[in-house]
C-alpha positions in Angstrom: 26.2 -19.5 27.3 23.9 -16.7 26.1 21.4 -15.0 28.3 21.0 -11.7 26.5 22.9 -9.2 24.4 26.1 -7.6 25.5 26.0 -5.2 28.3 24.3 -2.0 27.3 22.5 -3.6 24.4 22.7 -2.1 20.9 21.4 1.5 20.9 21.4 1.7 17.1 19.1 -1.3 16.8 16.8 -0.8 19.8 15.5 2.7 19.8 14.3 4.1 23.2 10.6 4.5 23.7 8.7 7.6 24.6 10.2 11.0 24.0 13.4 9.6 22.6 12.0 7.2 20.0 9.0 5.4 18.8 7.9 1.9 19.9 8.4 -0.8 17.3 5.1 -1.9 16.1 6.2 -5.0 14.3 4.3 -8.0 15.6 5.3 -11.6 15.0 2.4 -13.9 14.0 2.3 -17.5 15.1 2.8 -20.1 12.4 1.1 -23.4 12.0 4.0 -25.6 12.8 4.6 -23.7 16.1 1.0 -24.0 17.0 1.0 -27.8 16.3 4.1 -28.2 18.4 2.7 -26.2 21.3 -0.5 -28.3 21.3 1.2 -31.5 20.2 -0.5 -33.6 22.8 -3.9 -32.3 21.8 -3.0 -32.9 18.1 -2.0 -36.5 18.9 -5.3 -37.1 20.8 -7.4 -35.6 18.0 -5.6 -37.5 15.2 -5.9 -40.8 17.1 -9.5 -40.2 17.8 -10.4 -39.5 14.2 -8.4 -42.5 13.0 -10.1 -44.7 15.6 -13.5 -43.5 14.5 -12.6 -44.1 10.8 -11.5 -47.6 11.6 -14.6 -48.3 13.6 -16.7 -47.0 10.7 -14.9 -49.4 8.4 -15.8 -52.2 10.7 -19.4 -51.5 11.3 -20.5 -50.1 7.9 -22.5 -52.4 5.7 -20.7 -54.0 2.8 -22.5 -52.8 -0.3 -21.7 -53.8 -3.9 -22.0 -50.9 -6.3 -21.9 -51.0 -10.1 -21.0 -48.1 -12.4 -22.1 -47.6 -16.0 -20.8 -44.9 -18.3 -22.6 -43.4 -21.4 -20.7 -41.0 -23.6 -22.3 -38.3 -25.7 -21.0 -35.5 -28.0 -23.1 -32.4 -27.8 -23.3 -29.9 -30.7 -24.7 -26.4 -30.9 -27.6 -25.9 -33.4 -26.8 -23.6 -36.3 -29.0 -21.7 -38.8 -29.1 -22.4 -42.5 -27.1 -19.4 -43.2 -24.2 -20.9 -41.3 -24.3 -24.4 -42.9 -21.3 -23.6 -45.1 -19.2 -22.3 -42.3 -16.9 -24.4 -40.2 -18.6 -25.0 -36.9 -16.8 -24.2 -33.6 -17.8 -25.5 -30.2 -19.2 -22.8 -28.0 -17.6 -23.0 -24.6 -20.6 -21.4 -22.9 -23.0 -23.7 -24.7 -21.1 -26.8 -23.6 -21.1 -25.7 -20.0 -24.8 -24.9 -20.1 -25.6 -28.3 -21.5 -23.6 -30.1 -18.7 -25.8 -28.1 -16.2 -28.9 -29.2 -18.1 -27.9 -32.8 -17.9 -27.7 -32.4 -14.1 -31.1 -30.7 -13.9 -34.3 -32.2 -12.4 -36.1 -31.8 -15.7 -33.8 -34.3 -17.4 -34.0 -36.6 -14.4 -37.8 -36.6 -14.6 -37.6 -37.4 -18.3 -35.2 -40.2 -17.6 -37.4 -41.5 -14.8 -40.4 -41.6 -17.2 -38.4 -43.6 -19.7 -37.3 -46.0 -17.0 -40.9 -46.5 -15.9 -41.7 -47.5 -19.5 -39.1 -50.2 -19.1 -40.7 -51.3 -15.8 -37.9 -49.9 -13.7 -39.0 -48.0 -10.7 -36.3 -45.3 -10.2 -37.4 -41.8 -9.0 -35.9 -38.6 -10.4 -34.3 -37.8 -7.0 -32.6 -41.2 -7.0 -31.4 -40.5 -10.5 -29.9 -37.2 -9.4 -28.2 -38.9 -6.5 -26.7 -41.7 -8.6 -25.5 -39.9 -11.7 -22.4 -37.8 -12.2 -21.8 -35.7 -15.3 -18.1 -35.2 -16.2 -16.7 -33.0 -19.0 -14.9 -29.8 -19.7 -16.3 -26.6 -21.1 -13.9 -26.6 -24.0 -14.7 -30.2 -25.2 -18.0 -31.4 -26.6 -17.4 -34.9 -25.2 -19.5 -35.5 -22.1 -19.7 -38.6 -19.9 -22.7 -39.7 -17.9 -22.0 -42.2 -15.1 -24.6 -43.9 -13.1 -24.2 -46.1 -10.0 -26.6 -48.7 -8.7 -26.6 -51.9 -6.8 -27.8 -53.7 -9.9 -25.6 -53.6 -13.0 -28.5 -53.6 -15.5 -30.2 -50.7 -13.6 -27.0 -48.7 -13.7 -26.8 -49.2 -17.5 -30.4 -48.3 -17.9 -30.1 -45.1 -15.8 -27.0 -43.9 -17.7 -28.7 -44.4 -21.1 -32.0 -43.0 -19.9 -30.3 -39.8 -18.8 -28.7 -39.4 -22.3 -32.1 -40.0 -24.0 -33.8 -37.7 -21.5 -31.4 -34.9 -22.3 -32.1 -35.4 -26.1 -35.8 -35.1 -25.6 -35.5 -32.1 -23.3 -33.2 -30.3 -25.7 -35.5 -31.1 -28.7 -38.5 -29.8 -26.9 -36.6 -26.7 -25.9 -35.5 -26.1 -29.5 -39.1 -26.7 -30.8 -40.5 -24.4 -28.2 -38.0 -21.7 -29.2 -38.9 -21.9 -32.9 -42.6 -21.9 -32.2 -42.2 -18.8 -30.0 -40.3 -17.0 -32.7 -42.8 -17.9 -35.4 -45.7 -16.8 -33.2 -44.0 -13.4 -32.7 -43.5 -13.0 -36.5 -47.1 -14.0 -37.2 -48.3 -11.4 -34.8 -46.2 -8.7 -36.5 -47.4 -9.7 -40.0 -51.0 -9.6 -38.8 -50.5 -6.1 -37.4 -49.1 -5.0 -40.8 -52.1 -6.5 -42.7 -54.5 -4.6 -40.4 -52.6 -1.4 -41.0 -52.7 -1.9 -44.8 -56.5 -2.4 -44.6 -56.8 0.9 -42.6 -54.7 2.7 -45.2 -57.0 1.4 -48.0 -60.0 2.5 -46.1 -58.6 6.0 -45.5 -57.8 6.4 -49.2 -61.3 5.5 -50.1 -62.7 8.0 -47.7 -60.5 10.8 -49.2 -61.5 9.9 -52.7 -65.2 9.7 -51.9 -65.0 13.1 -50.3 -63.7 14.5 -53.6 -65.1 12.6 -56.7 -63.3 14.9 -59.1 -60.0 14.0 -57.5 -60.7 10.4 -58.1 -61.5 11.0 -61.7 -58.4 13.1 -62.3 -56.3 10.4 -60.6 -57.9 7.8 -63.0 -57.2 10.0 -66.0 -53.6 10.5 -64.8 -53.1 6.7 -64.6 -54.6 6.2 -68.0 -52.3 9.0 -69.3 -49.3 7.2 -68.0 -50.3 4.0 -69.8 -51.1 5.9 -73.1 -47.8 7.7 -73.0 -46.0 4.4 -72.9 -48.1 3.2 -75.8 -47.6 6.3 -78.0 -43.8 6.3 -77.3 -43.7 2.7 -78.7 -45.6 3.8 -81.9 -43.0 6.6 -82.6 -40.5 3.9 -83.6 -42.4 2.9 -86.8 -44.4 6.1 -87.5 -43.8 8.5 -90.5 -42.8 12.1 -90.0 -46.3 13.3 -90.2 -47.6 10.6 -88.0 -44.8 11.2 -85.5 -45.7 14.8 -85.2 -49.3 13.9 -84.3 -48.1 11.3 -81.8 -45.9 13.9 -80.1 -48.8 16.3 -79.8 -50.8 13.5 -78.2 -48.0 12.7 -75.8 -47.7 16.4 -74.8 -51.5 16.5 -74.2 -51.2 13.4 -71.9 -48.3 15.0 -70.0 -50.5 18.1 -69.4 -53.1 15.8 -67.9 -50.5 14.4 -65.5 -49.3 17.9 -64.7 -52.9 18.9 -63.8 -53.1 15.8 -61.5 -49.8 16.8 -59.8 -51.2 20.3 -59.2 -54.4 19.0 -57.7 -52.7 16.6 -55.3 -50.6 19.6 -54.1 -53.8 21.1 -52.7 -54.6 20.5 -48.9 -56.2 17.1 -49.6 -53.4 15.9 -51.9 -50.5 15.5 -49.4 -52.7 13.2 -47.2 -53.1 10.8 -50.2 -49.4 11.0 -50.9 -48.4 10.2 -47.3 -50.8 7.2 -47.3 -49.3 5.9 -50.4 -45.7 6.2 -49.0 -46.8 4.4 -45.7 -48.5 1.7 -47.7 -45.3 1.1 -49.7 -43.2 0.8 -46.5 -45.7 -1.6 -44.9 -45.7 -3.8 -47.9 -41.9 -3.9 -47.9 -41.7 -4.7 -44.2 -44.3 -7.5 -44.6 -42.2 -9.1 -47.3 -39.1 -9.0 -45.1 -41.0 -10.7 -42.2 -42.3 -13.4 -44.5 -38.8 -14.1 -45.6 -37.5 -14.3 -42.0 -40.4 -16.6 -41.0 -39.7 -19.0 -43.9 -36.0 -19.1 -42.8 -36.9 -19.9 -39.2 -39.3 -22.6 -40.2 -36.7 -24.2 -42.4 -34.0 -24.0 -39.7 -36.4 -25.7 -37.3 -36.9 -28.6 -39.7 -33.2 -28.9 -40.7 -31.6 -28.2 -37.2 -29.3 -31.1 -36.2 -29.9 -33.1 -33.0 -28.3 -31.7 -29.8 -26.5 -35.0 -29.5 -24.1 -35.5 -32.4 -23.1 -38.9 -31.1 -24.2 -41.2 -28.4 -22.2 -44.1 -27.1 -24.7 -45.9 -24.9 -23.6 -47.8 -21.8 -23.6 -51.6 -22.5 -22.2 -52.9 -19.2 -21.4 -51.9 -15.7 -18.2 -52.3 -13.7 -18.2 -53.4 -10.1 -16.6 -50.7 -7.9 -14.2 -51.9 -5.2 -15.2 -50.6 -1.8 -12.8 -48.6 0.4 -10.1 -50.7 1.9 -9.2 -50.5 5.6 -5.8 -49.0 4.7 -7.5 -46.3 2.6 -9.9 -45.4 5.4 -7.1 -45.2 7.9 -5.0 -42.9 5.6 -8.0 -40.7 4.9 -8.8 -40.5 8.6 -5.2 -39.7 9.4 -5.2 -36.8 6.9 -8.6 -35.6 8.1 -7.6 -35.8 11.7 -4.3 -34.0 11.1 -6.2 -31.2 9.3 -8.7 -30.9 12.1 -6.1 -31.0 14.8 -3.9 -28.4 13.0 -6.9 -26.0 12.6 -7.8 -26.5 16.3 -4.2 -25.9 17.4 -3.9 -22.7 15.3 -7.3 -21.5 16.6 -6.3 -22.1 20.2 -2.9 -20.4 19.6 -4.6 -17.3 18.2 -7.3 -17.3 20.8 -5.0 -17.9 23.8 -1.8 -16.7 22.3 1.1 -16.8 24.7 4.8 -16.1 24.5 6.8 -19.2 23.6 10.2 -17.6 22.6 12.5 -15.3 24.5 12.7 -13.2 21.3 9.0 -12.5 20.9 8.7 -9.6 23.3 11.3 -7.7 21.3 8.8 -7.3 18.4 6.3 -5.7 20.8 8.6 -3.7 23.1 11.2 -2.7 20.6 13.8 -3.3 23.3 16.7 -5.8 23.8 16.6 -9.0 25.8 18.6 -8.3 29.1 18.3 -11.8 30.5 16.7 -15.2 29.9 15.9 -16.5 33.4 15.0 -20.2 33.7 12.3 -21.4 36.1 13.7 -22.0 39.5 12.0 -25.4 39.8 13.9 -26.7 36.8 17.1 -26.4 38.9 15.4 -27.5 42.1 16.2 -24.2 43.7 14.7 -23.7 47.2 15.2 -20.0 47.4 13.6 -17.0 45.6 17.1 -15.3 45.7 19.4 -17.6 43.8 22.0 -14.9 43.3 22.6 -15.0 47.1 21.8 -18.6 47.9 22.6 -20.5 44.7 25.3 -18.4 43.0 26.3 -21.1 40.6 22.9 -21.8 39.2 21.8 -20.8 35.7 19.2 -18.5 37.1 21.8 -16.6 39.2 24.0 -16.2 36.1 21.0 -14.8 34.1 20.4 -12.2 36.8 24.1 -11.2 36.7 23.7 -10.6 32.9 20.8 -8.3 33.6 22.8 -6.5 36.3 25.8 -6.0 34.0 23.6 -4.6 31.3 22.0 -2.1 33.7 25.5 -1.0 35.0 26.7 -0.4 31.5 23.6 1.7 30.8 24.3 3.7 34.0 27.7 4.5 32.6 26.9 5.2 28.9 23.3 6.6 29.1 23.4 8.2 32.5 20.6 6.0 33.7 20.6 5.8 37.5 17.0 5.0 38.6 15.3 1.9 37.0 11.7 0.9 37.6 10.7 -2.8 36.9 7.3 -3.1 35.3 5.0 -6.0 34.5 1.5 -6.3 33.0 -0.1 -8.1 35.9 0.8 -9.9 39.1 2.7 -13.2 39.2 5.3 -12.5 36.5 8.3 -12.4 38.9 8.9 -8.6 38.8 9.9 -8.3 42.5 12.1 -11.4 42.4 13.8 -9.9 39.3 14.5 -6.6 41.1 15.9 -8.3 44.3 18.2 -10.7 42.4 19.4 -8.0 40.0 20.1 -5.6 42.9 22.1 -8.3 44.8 24.0 -9.2 41.6 24.9 -5.6 41.0 25.9 -5.0 44.6 28.1 -8.1 44.6 29.8 -6.8 41.4 30.8 -3.6 43.3 28.1 -1.1 42.5 26.4 0.9 45.2 22.7 -0.1 45.0 19.5 1.0 46.8 16.2 -0.8 46.4 13.1 1.4 46.8 10.1 -0.7 47.7 7.2 1.4 46.4 4.7 -1.4 46.2 2.6 0.1 49.1 0.2 -2.9 49.2 2.9 -5.6 49.1 6.3 -5.1 50.6 7.7 -8.3 49.1 11.0 -6.8 48.0 11.7 -5.6 51.5 10.8 -9.0 53.0 13.1 -10.9 50.6 16.0 -8.6 51.5 15.5 -7.8 55.1 13.3 -10.6 56.3 11.0 -9.5 59.2 10.1 -5.9 58.6 10.2 -3.5 61.6 6.8 -1.8 61.5 8.4 1.4 63.0 11.1 1.5 60.3 10.8 4.8 58.5 10.5 4.8 54.7 9.2 6.7 51.7 6.0 8.1 53.3 8.0 9.4 56.3 10.5 11.1 54.0 7.7 12.7 51.9 5.9 13.9 55.1 9.2 15.4 56.4 9.3 13.3 59.6 12.4 11.4 58.5 15.6 11.9 56.6 16.8 9.7 53.8 19.7 8.4 55.9 17.4 7.4 58.7 15.2 5.5 56.2 18.0 3.6 54.6 18.3 0.0 55.8 21.6 -1.7 54.9 21.6 -5.4 53.9 25.0 -7.2 54.3 25.7 -9.7 51.5 29.1 -11.1 52.6 32.6 -10.5 51.4 32.2 -6.8 52.1 29.3 -6.4 49.7 26.0 -4.8 50.8 23.0 -2.9 49.5 20.4 -0.5 50.9 16.6 -0.8 51.1 14.0 1.9 51.6 10.5 0.5 52.4 7.1 2.0 52.3 7.3 3.8 55.7 5.0 4.3 58.7 2.9 7.3 57.7 -0.7 6.5 56.5 -1.2 8.1 53.1 -2.6 7.6 49.7 0.1 6.2 47.4 -0.8 8.4 44.5 -0.8 11.5 46.7 2.5 10.7 48.2 4.2 9.9 44.9 2.9 13.0 43.1 4.4 15.4 45.6 7.5 17.4 44.8 9.3 15.9 47.8 9.1 12.4 46.2 10.9 13.7 43.1 13.6 15.3 45.4 13.9 11.9 47.1 14.8 10.2 43.9 17.1 12.9 42.8 19.0 12.6 46.1 19.2 8.8 45.7 20.5 8.9 42.1 23.1 11.4 43.3 24.2 9.1 46.1 24.0 5.6 44.5 25.2 4.0 41.3 21.9 2.3 40.7 18.4 2.9 42.2 16.1 0.0 41.6 12.4 0.6 42.2 9.8 -2.0 42.8 6.1 -1.2 42.4 2.7 -2.7 41.5 1.9 -4.0 38.1 1.4 -1.3 35.5 -1.9 -2.5 34.0 -3.5 -3.2 37.4 -2.6 -0.3 39.7 -2.8 3.3 38.5 0.0 4.9 40.6 2.5 2.5 38.9 2.5 5.0 36.0 3.7 7.7 38.4 6.6 5.5 39.4 7.4 4.9 35.8 7.6 8.6 35.1 9.9 9.2 38.1 12.5 6.7 36.9 15.2 7.3 34.3 14.5 4.0 32.6 12.3 0.9 32.7 12.9 -2.8 32.5 10.0 -5.1 31.6 9.6 -8.5 33.2 7.9 -10.9 30.8 6.8 -14.4 31.9 7.3 -17.3 29.6 3.9 -18.4 28.2 2.4 -15.2 29.4 -0.4 -13.5 27.5 0.7 -11.9 24.2 -2.3 -9.5 24.2 -1.3 -8.4 27.8 2.2 -7.6 26.6 0.7 -5.6 23.7 -1.4 -3.6 26.1 1.6 -3.1 28.3 3.6 -1.9 25.3 0.9 0.6 24.4 0.8 1.8 28.0 4.6 2.3 28.1 4.3 4.4 25.0 2.0 6.8 26.8 4.2 7.0 29.9 7.2 8.1 27.8 10.0 6.7 29.9 12.5 4.8 27.8 12.5 1.0 28.0 16.0 -0.3 28.6 15.2 -3.9 27.9 13.2 -6.9 29.2 13.8 -9.9 31.3 12.3 -13.1 30.0 11.4 -14.9 33.2 10.6 -18.6 34.0 11.7 -19.8 30.6 12.8 -23.4 29.8 16.2 -24.4 31.0 18.3 -24.9 27.9 21.4 -27.1 27.7 23.8 -24.2 27.1 22.6 -22.6 30.4 24.0 -25.6 32.4 27.5 -25.7 30.7 29.0 -22.7 32.5 29.6 -24.2 36.0 33.3 -24.4 35.5 33.7 -20.8 34.3 31.6 -19.6 37.3 33.9 -21.5 39.7 36.8 -19.5 38.3 34.9 -16.3 38.9 33.1 -17.0 42.2 35.5 -19.3 43.9 34.5 -22.0 46.4 32.5 -19.6 48.5 30.3 -18.6 45.6 31.1 -14.9 45.9 34.0 -12.6 44.8 36.6 -12.2 47.4 37.4 -8.7 46.3 34.3 -7.0 45.0 34.7 -4.7 42.1 33.7 -1.1 43.0 32.1 1.4 40.5 31.7 4.9 41.8 33.4 4.2 45.2 33.0 7.9 46.2 29.3 7.5 46.5 27.4 6.4 49.5 27.7 2.7 50.5 
């Protein structure tokens, strides 16, 4: 039977918190299967509800007969005349864009118009609702399915969508070509206007200098005459050739004069106009060539649909069977229930395993204490009243671990902490103290829960209101010996209790005094184990003072307690700095192995339920 690790834990694996180590920050996250199991009853209800609703829907929904027709088309990307000799490859982006166009309202409106011509009243919205385009971006083959209550209408809708896409794509291609031609015409018109302006500017320059115009004309004539005279040199005699050469030289002189004239201030302007005119003429010729090419491409461009396989008949679709509806409802219900269970687990996350606190606290499990009601225990002190119960054995495990730590780590005073009320902190302290005392250790319980003396009541019973305690010792009106109340456990075993006391004082003020620290130093020197009970750490401020006064802490964690509260408690313990020795997992589920040790406990406890000869540790100390 396993309730926790061996006595003393594993120091190498579980570092101390505070000044001697850092708190382990590893957090275990809940998984989906655990969430489903935790809320399994809710999951069953949700799944059953969804399945019932699905079955009810199947019973009440109208029985509709639906027909489906399929038209298949092959789309192709238009190419220019310059690419006609090149092997064409399907453009992935083009195919994907065409599938989107087929699903567009524009194509639906075109299809509705064609159906109207065939006396079929189907709106574009109805077409969009009834069709489905299926295809892949890397294949030009596209299918168009249409569903309708009438088979002929389904066939007509599928074919109308295919034809509507053809018309839309053709209009788009025509509009694109027309737009390109219009832009080219505008550019050509601009060039013609500039050429007219250049001609006018040249005329103005020439009219401003008539001599320049005459010289220019003479230069042009000279160029022509030179060409003529050079041709005559071929057949001329020597004397004639000499005269022709003189004439050619005279003509070249005329050209030289013209070149000198145009180098004057007015000449460069004419030259610049002539160069611009040549550039504009060349640009106009290029634009005319491009315009002719676009016009030809528009006329020769192939149809966007390379092949159309129209729908000829429609198939009747089988409605959803009851079994399919039930299976679908089961899957949907399970998905919804799983999501709800996981959400609830994350929203109201609680501890479901005795090992979970280890990830937050970074400390070992000292004991796994089952809920008393699972063993039908009628006492809050099973170590004393039900010694052979699994709960009593669990507390004995915690006591043995603390005794081992007292020997190996010099830990004498231990403060039990919990996040809030109701986790069983006081019950854990009392039972652990009794178990340790029965094993032979000298134990004192200091009840420092000033607002609730539950530990004193469980050990003493009716509390004497005049019994001195902590406040009397701190105020100096009582000694430690006078405040100790001995509780007899039988078979020679006993433990001591110190209660709150009779002096009216603020708890924080009393605990922060130097006399309080002296009190605990005197108790740890006189007893093997000093167990301190106090208020919850996250609810009462002076609980932190008690935690700082102790040598070590044990954390009491309740099964199915709040995970976030435990995280807050762990963070608070990190600020306190006192090392956490381990934790007690309280009110857990009673496992089978916990009930299989009755025989071994009889060998240890005997018929009376207690050891006949208690083991003593530190017998020289005060009893």
